[in-house]
Phi, psi and omega in degrees: 000132181295157184298320183296327179291319177298319179296316179297319178297316179300316179295318181297318179295316181296311182294321179297316179294320178297316180296318184292309183278334182292334180293339180272357182269142175303128183303338178289329186259350182187178180212186181218163191304317183295321177292322178294322178296319178297316178295323177298313180299320181294318178294323177292319182297319180281350182081001183292321182291317180298317179295319180293320180296319178297317180297325181280324186287333181302302177293332179296311182297316182293311182294317181292319178297318178294324179297320177293316183295328180268318187293319182294307178299322180296317178296321178297316183290318180296319181286333186273326186244122186297323181295317179294321178298318179293328183277321189247341185302322182295326181288323178293316178297317179294322180295325178292323182278341184289137175288094187294340178300328181293341180274350184302315178302322178292319177297326178295320178296324181281317193246354181088201186248007188262214187298319187298317183290325178294315178296325180294319179297316178298317180300311183292323180289334184265334189298312192290320175299321179293314183295315183293318179296320177296317178302311179295324178296320179295318180291341180270356179294129181302136181298332181297325178294319178296320182293327176297316178298318179292327178297330177268015176057040178279136177291166183300324181296320179289319177300318181295319185278321188264338184245304186292313184299310178299323181289337183266351186308315178301322178292320179299314181293326176296319177295320178295322177296314179298325183289337180301310181299317179294325179292320178296316177297317180297323179300315181288319179301316180299322179288330177290319188271338182254216176295123184288103184213177177066209180294329177298325178294321178297318180297311182296310183295320179293320178295320179294331179266005182058031177263081188294323181299315179293325179297326181286339184300305179296331178296314178295320178300318179295321178295316178296321178299314180296319179296317179297316179295322177297318176296320178297317179295322176298321178294317178297319179299319179295329180283319185272338179225065183295337180291340183295322180294330182283330183260358184292324179074022182271141176290135180270000000 
């Protein structure tokens, strides 16, 4: 059976069970798919969902994009050069473990309540998974490949670009995938702690009004967004590293 058919069956079973059992739950404490669909149509009709999605995606795109642009080169350099790893590796590891949500009030003092602080929260939440995965990928590159480059008297910059980077691509893409989920969470957290806007505003306002069906709409939208981005990253990985699928050895 093809994968897409298995996925559709799984979704149908989940949605069907949710619809069947969800109707018996008090609307204040939960909802069910058909009610969420009605609320979705209403938000789309009024234009509220489109405006909120645009407001949320702006800092998400900027913060996530900057995290990729900074995290990948930083991970490559830390993994490739022992001195840099000794100097910066401890900060990257500590930054990944640190509860970054606790820094949001401080970021608000520095950057205010607008676009900049939201993009910064997304950036910080996304940066460390990308950097650490890239770093680990560099350390996993076979030493024999590096020695081949040195045998041809290739400078470190060429070894990094022509040997290390292609061999590390699967790790880089895995880090980018992991960062998607953290970036989506960071986007909503930033909207909760700063100016309540975007999809976070719909969640907060609906919860305050005990409108559970409407509250679930942005949650489902965020889940679909994360799944779509994950699929897009997988497609990009297949394009830039097609050999990975051939050597993975995974059952189809």
